[in-house]
N, C-alpha and C positions, 0 to 999 in steps of 0.2 A: 721539817714541815714546809709545805708550799707557802710562799710569801703572801699570796693573796689570802689564804686561809689564816695565816698568822695575823695579818692586819685586821681582817674581818672579825676574828675571835679574840682580839686584844683584851677584852674585858675579862676573859678567863684567867689572865695573868693576875688580876686583882683579887681572885679567889684563892690564890696560893697562900698556904699557911707555913711560913718558914720555921725551921727547927734550928735552934742555936746549940751547937755541941760545945762542951766544956764551959757552959754558962757560969759555973761556979768560980771560974777563974777570971771572969770579965771585970767585976767591980763596978763602981759607980763613977761616971765621968760627966763633966759639963762642957768640955772642950774636945772637939773631934777634928783630926787631921785625916782627910781621905786621900789616898794615893791611887790614881787610876789614869788610864790613857784612852783616847778615842771614845768609843761608845761606853766604856766603863767609867768615864768621868762624867757622863751626862746625868745619871741618877743621883749622885752626890750633889751635883749642882742644883737639881730640882728640889732637894730637901730645903734649900734656902728660899725657894718660892713658897713651898707649903708651910714653912715655919721660919720666918725671918729672924726670930729671936734666938735660933740655934747658933752656938759659937762654932762655926764651921770654916775650915780652911781646906782648899782643894789643891793638891800638888800634882802637876802634870809634868813630871821630870824624873830623872834618876835620883837616887838617894832620898834625902828628906829635906823639907824646907829649912831655910836658914833662920832658925829660931833659937833663942837661948836654951841651953840644956834643961833649965828648970821648967820652961814652958812645955817642952816636949815630954818631960817626965810627968807632967800633970795633964797630959792629953791622952786620948785613946787614938792610936794610929790604926786606921782601918785600910787594909790592903784589898783593893777591889779590882780583880781581873777576871773578866768573864771566862776566858779560856783557861786561866790559871798559869799561863806560860808567858805573860807579858814581861819582857826583859826589864823594863824600868821598875815595875812593881816588885819583881823578885829581888832586884838590887836594893830597893827600899826595905823589903822584909829582912834581908840579911843585916843591913845596917841597924835597923831598929832592934833586931835580936841582939846584936853585939852591944848595944847601949842599954839592954834590959828594959826597954820601953813597954808600956801597956799596948797590946796589939789584938787585932781581930782580923779575920780574913773572910772574903766572899768570892765564890767561884763555882763553876760547874765541875771543876776537878783540876787536873794538871799538877804541875810542880808546886804551886802555891798551897794546895790542900795537903799535898804530901808533907811539905815543910810544917804546916800548921799541926798536922797529926803527930809528927815526930817530936814537936816541941810543946805539945799540949796547949796550943794556942786556940782560943775560942774561934769558931768558924760557922758559917752557914753555907751549905752546899745547895746551890740553885739547881733545880731540875733541868736537865738538858733536853730541850724541846727542838733541837736542831735549828735554833734561831741565830741570826747575827746579833751581836751585842746591842746595836741601835734599835733592834726590834724586840728586845727583851727587857725594856725599861721597867715594865710593871713588876716582873719577877725581881729584878735587881733592886728596885726602889723598896719593895716590901722586905727584902732581906736586910737592907740597910736600916729600915725602921725598926726591925727586930733587934738588931745589934745595939742601936742607940736607945732602946727602951721606950719607944713611942707606941705603946700598946693601944692607946686610944686612936691614934692615927691609923694603925693597922686595921682596926675595926671599921673605921669610917671608909676605908678603901673598898670594903665589901659592899657598901651601899651605893657606890658610884654607878650611875646609869648613863651610858654613853649614847649620844645620838647617832643615827645612821647618816654619816657624812660622806659616804663614798661618792655620791653624785657631785657634791660640792668640790671634792678633791679632783675628780675627773675634769670638771669644767675649769677649775683654776689651772690644772696642768696644761690644758689646751691654750689658755691665755698666755702661759709662760713660754710657749714654743718660740724659739729663736731669741729669747731674752735671758739675761743673767739675773736671777732673783737676789734682791737685797731685802732682808727681813729686819724690821724695826719694831722695838717694843719699849716699854718703860724699863728702867734699870732693874726694878724688882722682878720683871718677867724676862730679863735678859737671858737666863738659862733656857727658856722656852724658845726664844728666837734663835739662840745658838743651836739648839737641838734641830730646829727646822733646817738650818744651814747644813749641819752634819748629815742629816737624812738625805737631803738633795744631793750633796756631794757624793755620798757613798752608794745610794740606791740608784740615782739617775745618772751618776758619773758626769755631773754638770757643775760648773763653777757657781758658787752661791756665797753670800756674805751676810753678816748681821752686825747690828750696832744698837745702841740704846739712847733714849732720851733721858735727860736733856743734853748729855755730852755731845751728841752728833750735831746739835744746833750750833756748837761753838767751833766746829772744824769741818767735819765731813760734808756738811750741807754746802759749804763754800765750794766744794769740788764740782757741784752741779750748777755753777754760775751760768747764766744764759748768754755766755760768749759763744762765738761761732765754733771754736775748737771744742769747748766743753759740751756744747749742745750736740755736736756730732757724736761724741763719745757717750754722752748720757742716754742717748736713744737706745743703747744696747741693754739698759737696765729695766727691771720691772720691780717696783717697790711694793712690799707687802707690809702693812701696818697692823700689828697685833694690838688691838684696842681692848682695854679692860676697864669697865666702868668703876672698878674699885681703885683704879689708879688715882694719884693726886690730881685734882681738877686742873692744876697748872700744867701737868704733863699732858692731859687730854687736850688742853688748849694748844699746846705746842704741836701735838700730832695734827690737829685740825688745820692749823695755820701752815705747817710744813706741807701737808697734803695739797692744800690749795695752791701754794707757791709752785709745787712740782707740776700740778695739773695745768696751771697757767703757762708753764714752760713746755706743754705738750708731752710731759713724761707720763709713763704708765704707773698708776697707783691703784692698789686694791686694799681696802680696809676690812679686816676680819675681826669680828667681835669674839673675845673669849667668853664663852657662854657656860652657864652652870650655876647652881645655887651654892656651891662650895668650891674651895680651891682645888680639890682633887679632881672634880669633874672638869673644871676649866683646864687644868694642866693636861690631863690624859685625853680629853676630847680634842684639844689642839694638837697634841702629839700624834694621835691617830689620823687626824686630817693631814698633817705633814707627811705621814706614811703613804696615804692615798695619793697625795700630790706627787710625791717622789716615784711611786709605783707607776702611775699613769704617764709621767714624763718618760720613764724608762721604756714603757711599752710603745709610746709614740715614736721613740728613736730606735726601736728594735734592739734595746740594750738588755742584757741579763741583769736584773736588779740585785742578784746575790753574788755577782762576780766581784771578787776582791783581788784580782790578779795583779793590779798595779801596786797595791800595798804589799802583797806577798813577794813580788819581784824585788821591791825595795829592801825588804827584810833579808833576802838572799844576798843582795849586793853589800849589805853592811855586816 
């Protein structure tokens, strides 16, 4: 699918109705360990935004997290690989299988689903719309909701009405020309800020970074001290604050004060309000905006937004 159409029609992903195969073998679980890399780790992270009460751990590495065996035995290990061929996820699958842990898998296909079928492991096969993982977050998110039994949340996704934010995205992309974006948010919305970073990295082939309040006020902020050396370096950055009126008022105050301090130092700051009447609208409208920003940055620099040659070359080298 053309990337422009994929972004424009993102809401269609939220209409997807996932099917859970081997559901009778899933069982009931209250603790979830998600194994995923890159774009496949973004959707599990967003689950913590939509439902902070979930007991969720995200593992971005080979094998399984260093947890006591009794904790792993009482968790559902969810192997999430969009392609189904992610090396680290397949390694985790084999280890979890050897330990006879409770497992489920999510993918469009590949070796992961082959292994799931061979071993009668519950799985959801996401439809392959020809998307990069970072652009298929709606599909992936809904598949994960299905596996963890969040039927009410699945229904609420169908009601999401996304605003037309293409123009806003194009305008912000123009402002970011020649700058390195740094995206800030509350800790709660940290996965959204991180998703912005990933989308800009992969789609626009541009350095970008993210951090969260209040932690950044205790360290990172000091790196933008108004000394001559720091001032020269800091001018290369463009700060994007993701503001959510549902955040702790003390976090909102920190955002306001930090923004003023940076502006007084002649640094570039943009505040973007997370808008929507519910958490799903806030999450997905912000992610779609990030896609537009990334897309138009790529166009501005004449870069192919779907090119992943740097990552593929690295995989060949290892």
